[in-house]
KOLDRENVO-737183 format. One line per field, with one value per residue (C-alpha): x, y, z; residue number from 1. Coordinates in Angstrom, 1 decimal, padded with zeros to 4 digits, m for minus. Example, Ala and Ser with C-alpha at 12.3 -4.5 7.8 and 13.67 -1.06 7.14 Angstrom:
residues 2
xx	012.3	013.7
yy	m004.5	m001.1
zz	007.8	007.1
k	1	2
***
This chain:
residues 723
xx	m026.0	m022.8	m023.8	m027.2	m025.7	m023.2	m026.1	m028.0	m025.0	m024.5	m028.1	m028.2	m025.1	m026.7	m029.9	m028.1	m026.0	m029.1	m030.4	m027.4	m024.2	m023.1	m021.7	m019.7	m016.9	m013.4	m011.8	m014.7	m013.2	m014.9	m016.8	m015.0	m014.8	m013.1	m015.8	m019.0	m022.3	m024.9	m026.7	m029.9	m027.9	m026.0	m029.2	m030.7	m027.5	m027.7	m031.4	m030.7	m027.6	m029.0	m028.8	m025.2	m024.4	m026.1	m023.9	m020.8	m021.8	m023.0	m020.1	m017.3	m015.0	m014.0	m015.4	m012.9	m015.0	m014.8	m018.1	m017.3	m016.9	m017.0	m013.2	m011.4	m011.7	m013.5	m016.4	m019.6	m019.8	m019.6	m016.5	m018.4	m019.3	m015.9	m014.4	m011.0	m009.7	m009.6	m008.8	m010.0	m008.1	m010.0	m008.5	m010.5	m008.5	m005.2	m006.0	m007.2	m004.0	m001.8	m000.2	002.4	003.7	002.5	004.7	002.9	m000.5	000.8	001.3	m002.5	m003.5	m004.0	m001.7	000.5	004.1	006.2	009.2	011.4	012.4	015.2	017.3	014.5	012.4	009.3	008.2	007.4	004.7	004.6	001.3	001.1	004.9	005.4	006.3	003.1	002.2	000.9	m002.1	m003.5	m007.3	m007.5	m004.7	m001.5	001.9	004.6	008.1	010.0	008.6	010.0	006.6	005.0	002.2	001.3	m001.9	m003.6	m004.3	m005.6	m009.2	m008.6	m006.4	m007.7	m005.4	m006.2	m004.6	m003.7	m003.0	m004.7	m003.2	m006.6	m007.7	m004.4	m002.3	001.1	000.9	002.5	001.0	000.7	m001.5	m001.3	m002.3	m004.6	m004.3	m007.6	m007.0	m009.3	m012.2	m014.4	m018.1	m020.9	m019.8	m016.0	m015.0	m012.5	m010.1	m006.8	m004.6	m001.5	000.6	003.7	005.7	009.0	012.3	011.0	008.6	005.7	003.1	000.8	m002.0	m005.0	m007.8	m010.3	m013.2	m016.4	m018.6	m017.5	m021.0	m024.4	m025.9	m023.4	m022.2	m018.5	m016.5	m012.9	m010.5	m007.1	m004.7	m001.4	000.9	004.3	005.9	009.3	011.5	014.3	014.6	015.3	018.6	021.2	021.6	018.7	016.0	013.4	011.1	008.2	006.1	002.9	000.5	m002.5	m005.6	m008.5	m011.8	m014.7	m017.5	m020.8	m020.9	m024.3	m026.6	m024.6	m021.0	m018.8	m015.1	m012.2	m008.8	m006.4	m002.7	000.0	003.6	005.7	009.2	010.9	014.3	015.8	019.1	020.3	020.2	019.9	020.2	022.6	024.8	024.8	027.7	028.6	026.3	023.3	023.5	022.4	025.2	025.9	025.1	022.6	019.4	020.2	023.6	023.7	026.1	025.9	026.4	024.1	025.6	024.4	020.9	018.7	016.0	013.1	010.7	007.5	004.9	001.7	m001.6	m004.7	m007.7	m010.8	m014.2	m017.2	m020.0	m023.3	m024.2	m027.4	m028.8	m027.0	m023.7	m020.9	m017.5	m014.6	m011.4	m008.5	m005.0	m002.2	001.2	004.1	007.5	010.1	013.8	016.0	019.4	021.9	024.4	023.6	025.6	025.6	027.7	028.5	030.9	030.6	033.3	033.5	036.2	033.9	035.6	033.0	033.1	031.7	030.7	029.0	027.2	026.4	023.1	023.2	019.9	017.4	014.5	011.4	008.6	005.3	002.4	m000.8	m004.0	m007.0	m010.4	m013.0	m016.6	m019.3	m022.5	m025.2	m027.6	m030.6	m032.7	m032.1	m033.6	m030.2	m030.4	m027.1	m025.1	m022.6	m019.6	m016.6	m013.9	m010.7	m007.6	m004.5	m001.3	001.5	004.9	007.7	011.0	013.9	017.4	019.9	023.2	025.5	029.1	029.9	033.0	034.5	034.4	036.5	037.3	035.9	035.3	032.0	033.9	035.5	032.0	029.5	031.6	034.5	032.0	030.5	033.9	035.0	031.8	032.3	035.8	035.0	033.7	036.7	039.6	038.8	038.4	034.8	033.1	030.5	027.2	024.6	021.6	018.6	015.5	012.0	009.0	006.1	003.0	m000.3	m003.0	m006.5	m008.9	m012.5	m014.6	m018.1	m020.2	m023.3	m026.0	m027.2	m029.6	m030.5	m027.6	m025.2	m023.0	m019.8	m017.0	m014.8	m012.2	m009.0	m006.4	m003.5	m000.4	002.5	005.4	008.5	011.5	014.7	017.7	021.3	024.3	024.4	022.0	021.8	019.7	019.3	015.9	014.8	011.2	009.7	006.8	003.1	001.2	m002.4	m003.8	m007.1	m009.4	m012.5	m014.6	m017.8	m020.0	m022.5	m024.7	m026.8	m028.2	m028.0	m025.2	m022.9	m021.0	m018.7	m016.4	m013.8	m011.5	m008.6	m006.4	m003.0	m000.3	002.4	005.0	008.2	011.3	014.1	016.4	019.7	021.6	025.4	026.3	023.8	020.9	017.4	015.6	012.8	009.2	007.4	004.5	002.1	m001.3	m003.5	m006.4	m008.4	m011.3	m013.0	m016.1	m017.2	m019.9	m021.2	m023.7	m027.2	m026.5	m023.2	m021.1	m019.1	m017.2	m015.8	m013.5	m011.8	m009.6	m007.3	m005.1	m002.2	000.1	002.7	005.2	008.2	011.4	011.1	014.1	016.5	019.6	022.7	025.7	027.1	029.8	031.2	028.4	025.7	023.3	022.7	019.9	019.1	015.7	014.3	012.7	009.4	007.9	004.7	002.9	000.0	m001.8	m004.9	m006.2	m008.9	m010.2	m012.8	m013.4	m016.1	m018.5	m019.2	m021.6	m022.6	m019.6	m017.1	m014.9	m012.5	m009.9	m008.5	m006.5	m004.6	m002.5	m000.5	001.9	003.7	006.2	008.4	010.8	009.4	011.7	015.2	018.6	020.1	018.6	019.7	017.0	014.1	011.7	013.2	011.2	011.5	013.7	012.8	009.1	007.3	005.0	002.5	001.3	m001.6	m003.0	m005.9	m006.8	m009.9	m011.6	m014.5	m016.3	m018.5	m022.0	m024.0	m025.6	m022.2	m020.4	m017.4	m019.3	m016.8	m014.0	m012.7	m010.2	m008.4	m005.3	m003.6	m001.4	000.9	002.6	005.2	006.9	010.6	012.0	014.7	017.8	019.6	018.4	020.9	020.6	024.1	022.9	020.5	016.8	015.5	013.5	009.8	008.1	004.9	004.2	001.5	m000.1	m002.7	m004.8	m007.1	m009.2	m011.7	m014.1	m016.3	m018.2	m015.7	m012.6	m010.7	m007.7	m006.0	m003.0	m001.3	001.4	003.2	005.3	004.5	006.7	009.7	010.2	013.4	012.7	014.2	013.0	015.1	015.2	016.9	016.2	019.9	022.0	024.7	023.4	022.0	018.6	016.6	015.9	012.3	011.3	011.1	008.2	006.8	003.9	002.2	m000.5	m002.7	m005.3	m007.9	m010.5	m013.2	m015.1
yy	m020.3	m019.4	m015.8	m016.7	m019.1	m016.4	m013.9	m016.5	m017.2	m013.5	m012.9	m016.0	m014.8	m011.4	m012.9	m015.2	m012.3	m010.3	m013.2	m014.5	m012.8	m016.3	m015.0	m012.0	m012.0	m013.0	m010.0	m009.1	m010.1	m011.4	m009.0	m009.6	m008.3	m009.4	m012.0	m012.9	m011.6	m014.0	m015.8	m013.8	m010.6	m011.8	m012.6	m009.2	m007.5	m009.5	m008.5	m004.8	m004.8	m006.5	m003.4	m003.0	m006.5	m005.5	m002.5	m004.7	m007.1	m004.5	m002.1	m004.6	m006.8	m004.2	m002.4	000.3	001.4	m001.4	m002.9	m002.4	001.4	001.3	001.7	000.2	003.0	001.3	003.6	002.0	004.7	004.5	006.2	009.3	010.0	009.7	013.2	012.1	011.5	007.8	006.4	002.9	000.6	m002.5	m005.7	m005.1	m001.9	m003.6	m006.2	m003.7	m001.7	m004.8	m003.3	m005.4	m003.3	m000.8	001.8	001.4	001.7	004.9	006.5	006.1	007.3	011.1	012.2	009.1	008.8	005.8	006.2	003.4	m000.1	m000.2	m003.4	m005.0	m005.5	m004.0	m000.7	002.0	004.7	008.2	009.9	013.7	013.8	011.4	007.7	005.7	003.2	m000.2	m002.2	m005.6	m006.1	m002.9	m003.7	m001.7	m003.4	m001.5	m000.9	m001.8	m004.7	m006.8	m008.1	m006.7	m009.2	m010.5	m008.7	m012.0	m012.4	m008.8	m007.8	m004.0	m001.3	001.5	004.5	006.5	009.9	012.1	011.3	008.0	007.5	007.5	004.4	002.5	003.5	005.0	006.2	008.4	011.9	011.2	008.2	004.5	001.8	m000.9	m004.2	m006.1	m009.8	m011.9	m013.6	m016.4	m015.7	m017.1	m014.7	m015.6	m017.1	m019.7	m019.0	m019.7	m017.1	m017.2	m014.2	m013.5	m010.4	m008.7	m010.0	m013.7	m012.7	m015.1	m015.6	m018.4	m017.7	m019.7	m019.3	m021.9	m021.0	m022.6	m023.7	m026.3	m027.1	m027.5	m024.6	m022.1	m020.9	m021.9	m020.9	m021.5	m019.9	m020.9	m018.9	m019.8	m017.8	m018.1	m015.0	m015.0	m013.5	m011.2	m007.5	m004.7	m004.5	m007.1	m010.1	m009.1	m011.7	m012.5	m015.4	m015.3	m018.1	m017.3	m019.7	m018.3	m019.8	m018.8	m019.8	m017.6	m018.9	m017.8	m019.7	m018.4	m015.5	m013.2	m014.5	m014.6	m015.4	m015.6	m017.2	m016.4	m017.1	m017.7	m018.1	m016.1	m016.8	m014.0	m014.4	m011.6	m010.2	m007.5	m004.0	m000.7	002.0	003.5	006.3	009.8	012.1	014.5	017.2	014.8	014.2	010.7	008.3	008.4	004.7	002.7	002.1	m001.6	m001.2	m003.2	m002.1	m005.4	m009.1	m011.8	m014.0	m011.7	m012.8	m012.0	m014.4	m013.5	m016.0	m014.6	m016.4	m014.5	m015.1	m013.0	m013.9	m012.2	m012.7	m010.4	m010.9	m009.0	m009.0	m007.0	m005.0	m002.0	m003.6	m005.3	m006.6	m007.4	m009.2	m009.2	m010.6	m010.5	m012.3	m011.9	m013.6	m012.8	m013.3	m012.1	m013.6	m013.5	m011.1	m007.4	m005.1	m001.3	001.4	005.1	007.9	007.9	010.2	011.9	009.5	006.5	005.5	004.2	002.7	m000.8	m002.5	m005.7	m007.2	m010.7	m010.8	m013.8	m012.7	m009.9	m011.1	m009.1	m010.3	m008.4	m009.2	m007.3	m007.8	m005.5	m005.6	m003.1	m002.4	m000.2	000.8	002.5	004.9	004.3	002.8	006.0	008.1	009.2	007.5	007.2	008.1	005.7	005.2	003.3	001.9	000.1	m001.4	m002.4	m004.2	m004.0	m005.6	m005.3	m007.1	m006.8	m008.4	m007.6	m009.6	m009.1	m008.3	m005.6	m004.4	m001.0	000.5	m001.0	001.1	000.0	001.8	001.7	002.3	m001.2	m002.7	m004.8	m008.0	m006.2	m004.6	m008.0	m009.7	m007.0	m007.5	m011.3	m011.0	m008.5	m010.9	m013.2	m010.7	m007.6	m007.1	m007.4	m005.4	m007.0	m005.3	m006.4	m004.4	m005.5	m003.4	m003.7	m001.4	m002.4	m000.3	m000.4	002.0	002.6	004.9	006.1	007.9	009.3	010.1	012.2	013.2	016.6	017.2	015.5	017.3	017.9	015.4	015.7	013.2	013.5	011.1	010.6	007.9	007.2	005.3	003.9	002.8	000.9	001.4	m000.7	m000.8	m001.9	m003.2	m006.5	m008.8	m006.1	m003.1	000.4	001.8	004.8	004.7	008.3	007.9	008.0	010.4	011.4	012.2	013.9	013.9	016.0	016.5	018.0	016.6	018.8	017.0	019.5	016.7	012.9	012.4	015.2	015.6	018.5	018.1	019.9	017.8	018.0	015.1	014.4	011.8	010.2	007.8	006.6	006.3	003.8	005.9	006.7	010.0	010.3	008.9	006.0	007.8	007.1	010.2	011.5	010.5	012.1	014.3	016.0	017.6	018.2	020.4	019.1	020.6	018.5	017.2	013.8	013.0	009.5	009.1	007.8	004.5	004.2	003.7	007.0	008.7	012.2	013.6	016.9	017.9	020.6	020.2	021.4	019.1	020.2	017.6	017.7	015.6	014.4	012.2	013.5	011.7	013.1	011.0	007.4	006.2	002.7	001.5	002.8	005.6	008.3	010.8	014.2	015.4	018.5	020.9	021.2	020.9	022.2	020.4	022.1	020.5	019.9	016.5	015.7	012.3	010.5	006.8	004.5	004.5	007.6	005.7	002.0	001.4	003.8	003.3	005.9	006.4	009.9	012.0	015.2	016.4	019.5	019.6	022.6	021.2	023.7	023.6	026.0	025.3	023.9	024.3	025.3	028.7	028.1	025.5	027.4	028.4	025.9	023.3	019.8	017.6	014.6	015.4	016.2	019.3	017.9	014.5	013.5	010.3	009.0	005.4	004.7	001.8	001.6	m001.8	m002.1	m003.2	m006.1	m003.9	m003.0	m004.7	m004.7	m006.4	m008.2	m005.8	m003.2	m000.4	001.7	003.6	005.6	008.6	009.0	012.4	013.2	016.6	017.1	016.9	019.0	017.1	020.0	023.0	025.3	023.7	022.4	019.2	018.8	018.0	014.6	015.3	014.8	012.4	011.5	007.8	006.6	003.1	001.3	m001.8	m003.8	m006.9	m009.3	m011.5	m014.4	m016.7	m017.4	m016.5	m013.2	m012.1	m008.9	m006.9	m004.3	m001.9	000.3	003.4	003.0	005.9	004.5	007.6	007.5	008.3	007.9	007.1	007.9	005.1	006.7	010.5	011.0	010.9	008.9	005.7	007.2	006.5	003.6	003.8	003.1	000.4	001.3	000.3	m003.2	m005.4	m008.2	m010.6	m012.6	m015.3	m016.0	m018.7	m018.3	m021.2
zz	m036.0	m034.1	m033.8	m032.4	m029.9	m028.8	m028.3	m026.3	m024.1	m023.5	m022.6	m020.4	m018.6	m018.1	m016.8	m014.4	m013.2	m012.4	m010.4	m008.6	m009.9	m011.1	m014.4	m013.3	m015.9	m015.3	m013.6	m011.3	m008.0	m004.9	m002.6	000.7	004.2	007.4	007.9	006.0	007.2	008.3	005.5	005.9	005.7	002.7	000.9	001.8	000.5	m002.7	m003.2	m002.5	m004.7	m007.8	m009.8	m008.9	m010.2	m013.4	m013.7	m013.3	m016.1	m018.6	m018.0	m018.2	m016.1	m013.5	m010.6	m009.6	m006.5	m003.9	m003.0	000.7	001.3	005.1	005.5	008.5	011.0	013.9	012.9	011.6	008.9	005.1	003.6	002.6	006.2	007.8	008.3	006.9	003.4	002.5	m000.9	m001.9	m004.3	m005.3	m006.5	m009.7	m010.4	m009.5	m012.2	m014.7	m014.6	m014.0	m010.9	m009.1	m006.2	m003.7	m005.3	m008.6	m006.8	m005.1	m008.5	m009.1	m005.7	m004.9	m002.1	m002.3	m003.7	m004.7	m002.2	m003.6	m002.7	m000.1	m000.4	m002.4	000.8	m000.8	m002.2	000.3	000.1	001.4	002.2	002.2	002.3	005.3	005.4	005.4	008.1	007.3	008.6	007.8	008.2	010.3	012.7	012.3	011.8	013.7	012.6	009.4	007.4	004.6	003.6	000.4	m000.3	m003.6	m004.5	m005.4	m001.7	m001.2	m001.7	m001.5	m000.1	002.1	002.0	005.2	004.9	007.8	011.5	012.6	016.0	017.6	015.6	015.1	018.1	017.2	013.6	011.0	010.5	006.8	007.3	006.6	004.0	005.3	003.3	003.5	002.9	000.8	002.5	001.3	000.7	m001.5	m004.2	m004.2	m007.6	m008.5	m011.4	m013.1	m014.7	m016.9	m017.9	m019.9	m020.7	m021.6	m020.2	m019.9	m017.2	m016.5	m013.8	m012.8	m010.4	m009.2	m006.7	m005.4	m003.1	m001.9	000.9	003.3	004.6	003.1	005.0	003.5	006.9	006.4	003.3	002.4	000.0	m001.3	m003.5	m005.0	m007.3	m008.9	m010.5	m012.0	m014.7	m015.7	m015.9	m018.3	m016.3	m017.3	m015.0	m012.7	m012.0	m009.4	m008.4	m005.9	m004.6	m002.6	m000.9	001.0	002.6	004.8	006.4	007.1	009.3	010.8	014.1	014.9	013.9	016.2	015.9	012.8	012.5	010.1	010.0	007.2	006.7	004.2	003.2	000.7	m000.6	m002.5	m004.2	m006.2	m007.5	m005.0	m006.3	m004.5	m007.1	m009.7	m008.2	m009.5	m010.1	m007.4	m008.7	m008.8	m012.6	m013.5	m014.5	m018.3	m018.7	m020.6	m018.7	m018.8	m017.2	m013.9	m011.2	m009.2	m009.5	m010.8	m008.1	m005.3	m004.2	m001.4	m000.2	002.1	003.8	005.3	007.3	008.3	009.9	010.5	012.6	014.1	015.6	015.8	018.3	018.0	021.7	021.0	018.2	019.6	020.9	018.9	020.0	017.6	018.5	015.9	015.8	013.3	013.2	010.8	010.8	008.2	007.6	004.8	004.1	001.3	m000.4	m000.9	m003.2	m003.4	m004.9	m004.2	m005.0	m008.8	m010.3	m013.7	m014.9	m014.1	m010.8	m008.3	m004.9	m004.6	m001.3	m000.4	002.6	003.7	005.6	008.0	009.5	009.1	011.2	011.7	014.0	014.2	016.5	017.0	019.0	019.3	021.1	020.0	020.7	019.3	021.1	019.1	020.7	018.4	021.2	023.2	020.5	019.1	015.7	013.9	017.1	018.7	021.0	019.8	022.2	021.4	023.1	021.0	021.8	019.2	019.3	016.7	017.1	014.7	014.6	012.0	011.8	008.9	007.8	005.3	003.4	003.0	m000.5	m003.2	m006.3	m009.7	m012.9	m014.9	m018.1	m017.7	m018.3	m016.3	m016.3	m014.6	m012.0	m011.4	m010.9	m008.4	m006.4	m006.4	m004.9	m002.2	000.5	000.1	m000.4	001.7	005.5	006.7	009.4	011.7	012.2	014.7	015.9	017.9	018.5	019.9	019.7	022.0	022.4	024.3	023.2	024.5	022.6	022.4	019.8	019.9	016.9	017.6	015.1	016.3	013.4	010.1	008.3	011.2	013.2	015.3	016.0	019.1	020.5	022.4	022.8	025.1	023.8	026.0	023.8	024.9	022.7	023.2	020.9	021.0	019.2	021.2	022.9	025.6	024.6	025.9	026.8	024.7	025.7	025.4	027.8	027.2	024.9	024.6	021.1	020.2	017.3	016.4	013.3	012.0	009.2	007.3	004.8	002.9	000.6	001.1	m001.4	m000.3	002.9	003.8	006.8	009.0	011.2	013.6	014.5	016.2	015.7	017.8	016.4	018.2	015.9	015.7	013.4	015.0	015.2	015.3	018.8	018.4	020.1	018.9	017.5	019.6	018.6	015.7	016.9	014.6	014.1	011.1	010.2	007.2	005.2	002.6	000.8	m000.4	m003.0	m003.5	m006.3	m005.2	m006.8	m004.9	m008.0	m008.2	m005.4	m005.7	m003.0	m002.4	000.6	001.7	004.8	006.9	008.9	011.3	012.5	014.8	014.7	011.1	010.4	007.7	006.3	007.9	007.1	006.7	009.1	008.9	006.6	008.9	008.0	010.6	010.7	012.3	013.5	011.8	014.3	012.6	009.1	007.7	004.9	003.2	000.3	m001.9	m003.1	m005.6	m006.5	m008.7	m008.5	m010.0	m012.9	m014.9	m017.2	m017.5	m019.8	m018.4	m015.3	m014.0	m011.3	m011.4	m008.8	m008.4	m005.4	m004.7	m001.7	m000.2	002.3	004.2	007.1	009.7	012.7	013.0	014.8	011.4	010.5	006.9	006.4	007.8	005.1	002.6	000.7	002.3	000.1	m002.0	m002.2	m005.5	m005.3	m007.8	m008.7	m011.0	m012.4	m014.6	m015.4	m017.3	m019.1	m021.6	m022.1	m025.2	m024.4	m025.8	m028.5	m030.0	m032.8	m030.4	m027.7	m025.4	m026.0	m023.5	m024.0	m021.5	m020.5	m017.9	m017.3	m014.2	m013.5	m010.8	m010.7	m010.0	m006.4	m004.8	m003.5	m001.6	000.3	m001.4	m004.9	m004.8	m006.4	m009.3	m008.7	m009.8	m012.9	m013.0	m015.4	m017.2	m017.9	m020.3	m020.0	m022.2	m022.0	m024.2	m023.3	m024.7	m022.8	m023.8	m021.5	m018.7	m020.6	m020.6	m022.6	m021.6	m022.9	m020.7	m021.9	m019.4	m020.1	m023.8	m024.8	m023.0	m020.7	m018.6	m015.0	m011.5	m008.0	m004.9	m002.3	000.7	000.5	m000.3	m003.4	m001.6	m003.0	m006.2	m007.7	m009.0	m012.7	m013.7	m016.2	m020.0	m022.1	m021.3	m022.4	m020.6	m021.9	m019.6	m020.1	m017.4	m016.9	m014.2	m012.8
k	1	2	3	4	5	6	7	8	9	10	11	12	13	14	15	16	17	18	19	20	21	22	23	24	25	26	27	28	29	30	31	32	33	34	35	36	37	38	39	40	41	42	43	44	45	46	47	48	49	50	51	52	53	54	55	56	57	58	59	60	61	62	63	64	65	66	67	68	69	70	71	72	73	74	75	76	77	78	79	80	81	82	83	84	85	86	87	88	89	90	91	92	93	94	95	96	97	98	99	100	101	102	103	104	105	106	107	108	109	110	111	112	113	114	115	116	117	118	119	120	121	122	123	124	125	126	127	128	129	130	131	132	133	134	135	136	137	138	139	140	141	142	143	144	145	146	147	148	149	150	151	152	153	154	155	156	157	158	159	160	161	162	163	164	165	166	167	168	169	170	171	172	173	174	175	176	177	178	179	180	181	182	183	184	185	186	187	188	189	190	191	192	193	194	195	196	197	198	199	200	201	202	203	204	205	206	207	208	209	210	211	212	213	214	215	216	217	218	219	220	221	222	223	224	225	226	227	228	229	230	231	232	233	234	235	236	237	238	239	240	241	242	243	244	245	246	247	248	249	250	251	252	253	254	255	256	257	258	259	260	261	262	263	264	265	266	267	268	269	270	271	272	273	274	275	276	277	278	279	280	281	282	283	284	285	286	287	288	289	290	291	292	293	294	295	296	297	298	299	300	301	302	303	304	305	306	307	308	309	310	311	312	313	314	315	316	317	318	319	320	321	322	323	324	325	326	327	328	329	330	331	332	333	334	335	336	337	338	339	340	341	342	343	344	345	346	347	348	349	350	351	352	353	354	355	356	357	358	359	360	361	362	363	364	365	366	367	368	369	370	371	372	373	374	375	376	377	378	379	380	381	382	383	384	385	386	387	388	389	390	391	392	393	394	395	396	397	398	399	400	401	402	403	404	405	406	407	408	409	410	411	412	413	414	415	416	417	418	419	420	421	422	423	424	425	426	427	428	429	430	431	432	433	434	435	436	437	438	439	440	441	442	443	444	445	446	447	448	449	450	451	452	453	454	455	456	457	458	459	460	461	462	463	464	465	466	467	468	469	470	471	472	473	474	475	476	477	478	479	480	481	482	483	484	485	486	487	488	489	490	491	492	493	494	495	496	497	498	499	500	501	502	503	504	505	506	507	508	509	510	511	512	513	514	515	516	517	518	519	520	521	522	523	524	525	526	527	528	529	530	531	532	533	534	535	536	537	538	539	540	541	542	543	544	545	546	547	548	549	550	551	552	553	554	555	556	557	558	559	560	561	562	563	564	565	566	567	568	569	570	571	572	573	574	575	576	577	578	579	580	581	582	583	584	585	586	587	588	589	590	591	592	593	594	595	596	597	598	599	600	601	602	603	604	605	606	607	608	609	610	611	612	613	614	615	616	617	618	619	620	621	622	623	624	625	626	627	628	629	630	631	632	633	634	635	636	637	638	639	640	641	642	643	644	645	646	647	648	649	650	651	652	653	654	655	656	657	658	659	660	661	662	663	664	665	666	667	668	669	670	671	672	673	674	675	676	677	678	679	680	681	682	683	684	685	686	687	688	689	690	691	692	693	694	695	696	697	698	699	700	701	702	703	704	705	706	707	708	709	710	711	712	713	714	715	716	717	718	719	720	721	722	723
***
């Protein structure tokens, strides 16, 4: 009788899912966008996508390929029609692989690299060998940020690779990561999740969503999380509290709006890496050895808000207004070490952060006019104006180096750190900066024939850069800059698009050279040739791209004087590479996210002739990844179970042009997962780095502060209930 009841429940859930998606199992996350479509469009989409819902249920709990593949490019084009490489990471995939940071996500994204976590302010990503920019809901956040959101509030990530100055204003030549916040729709589910793992780690997460009116035009969402625990390193702990909420509303058939916002408090033991010996050899210490103090904590408070409105003035003309706001402050005690010698002597230093305030504001107004009524079906003109403002104030005191010895043990190291601020002279450090930019841009997409289309565009950005070591600041504004973009799409068949594109980038810097002069702006250009294939059912996306980027004035670590890092600008670097990706369903039961990238980065021009022709430092040539899951169907004796696993590979990186220091070794990490779902419950076990591989990640592109050691083998078990 129990087996018959179970079969009925499964069949009933499948039937309901086909009709209304009401029984999508636990980890199938909400289909979201910046604002919900009008009710009639939502229903039309549900009717058209019923087969897609069936695939989600039959094939398991996850959908690696995000439901929305439009990308945030201010172009009303699906991702396979944009002449630029874009990787999508859905919340489903993040849950399936149990990824907690942007750096972990980068290891499963072709062309992306985990670039470390400076001062615990959040992991950074490099794209195609350059620091990645960051956007929220399609609006870029300028300057340094201490905000790495909890991914419970994120619907998907859109990794836009290559110059994007035309769309986002000033931008890195490598690209940016756009974080799309969760919205509330008729499909958004409520759930509760509990997770526990190694080192006393635990997590509680909940989401509630629903309509606020009987007509279903106004929806609300609320998310709360608490994540805490210790570390594989002794005396290291963290605790993060996140609260998030939002409202999405259709004010009329032609106007939709959204307002999202939240708060995050992040407290963690300060740690910035384990120093190496002079030749770059890792310290001969246990992986758990902590060079720091359990009494040195940093705390970050972040408030953020996102809002927007879209007005469909006519069938051919749309207007979109967006705004973002972030306010963060980090305070506490930071410890770091350097100068490890063969006898174990090491220099220990400490800072007290009284304020590290970062304020980001952004506003954009965009419009799209379609030429369908003029007989140019599929053609359009896109215009955009952007205002971006980043303010940063850092006020702290820091010590000079005090000699300790790692052979004396962790307690002796801790005691030395604890005495520094009270027994040694302290140096004040105050710096204030502001980066303000206005950008106007236009893009035209013209369909010349059924299989041929072109994209052309240009933008003008006017940045204001001010920085100083007191309340008074010096003006380092570089003047305005025009950037261009062009692309050609060739579509021999409906599912396959080949493209060739050219784009430019422009990005002011705030890094200082010796003499306290801000480095000149980064300027770059890229040629890219690629192809994209999206299966007719829309469930599998295959991508391939080869590119060349040239950039001037790349910042490179020069020296540290008085506790302040200084940089020098390289004349010109040339990055050439190849990227391959596969994302989505291979069969009804089998999901995959696979990627491969090769990067050849070389210095082509510089004042120092000795560096010309040399490989750019701290960049892996090759990265590769694979994560896959297989969910057993209803006709299997293992119905309800899913199995999966992943592999992450990063090749070694050079640390010196003349090989005076050892390279940082490459590594291969293996992950695994198993899950079981019944009704509205899901149990999942994730194991990471199951073979316990020792690996290192560099935080600052210098060995001066050493490297951060990666986590050994770990296991996490989660239980989730969907309502």
